[in-house]
N, C-alpha and C positions, 0 to 999 in steps of 0.2 A: 502496498498499498503504499501510496505517496504524500507525506509530509507536509506542512506549513509552517512557514511564520512570520513575524510580520518584525523587526528590528526600529526600531522612531523614536526623533526629535523634538522633542519643543522648543520652539526659538519663542521669543519676542523682542519685536521693536516697540520700547517707549518713545513717548513726544519726545520730542528735539534733538533723536538718536537717528545715525543715518545709516546703521548696520540691524542687524536682528545677532542677540546670542542667543545660547542653550542655557534652560532652565532647564530640562529633565531629561531623560529617556527611558526606555523601557524596551519589553520584548514580549509579544504574544503569547511565547509559552510553543509547543510544539501541539501541531492539529489536523486531522486529517481534512480539511477545507481554507479557502482561503475567508469564507466567511463566515467560519467559527474563529479565525485570526481575529477580524476586524471586532467582531463582536470584546473578545478580552482586550484587545486597544482602548476601544472607545468606555469598556466598563474602567477601567486602567482611570482613565482620563479622567473621568466623569467622576468618580471616587478620588481624584487626585492622590495615587495610590504609583505614581513615574517615582524614580531614579534621580536621586542626585549626585552628586562630587564635587567638591572645589569647593568654588563660592559663588556657587549655583543657589537660588535661594528655595528654602522649602516648600515639597506643594502648598503648606497652610499659607504658609506668607501668602502666593501664590492666589489662593483662596480669597482669603484677606485683604488682599489689594482690590478684586476681582469686587467682592462685596460693600467695598468701601467703609470697612473696618482699619481705623488705628491701631499698626503695630503697638 
């Protein structure tokens, strides 16, 4: 059987910035269809469950920014 996975990077560009910067990344896991992979990737993003490293903002910081909550 053929297996599939999606490897993704989340990027953002804040007002006044020229370039996008990486804010997170992840992998869907191994599934039997691209649709299953897409579902898992979307679930990670909607639940703010992606990976970060270095000086990337945490998923919770991104959630707060989107909700307009002060840190």
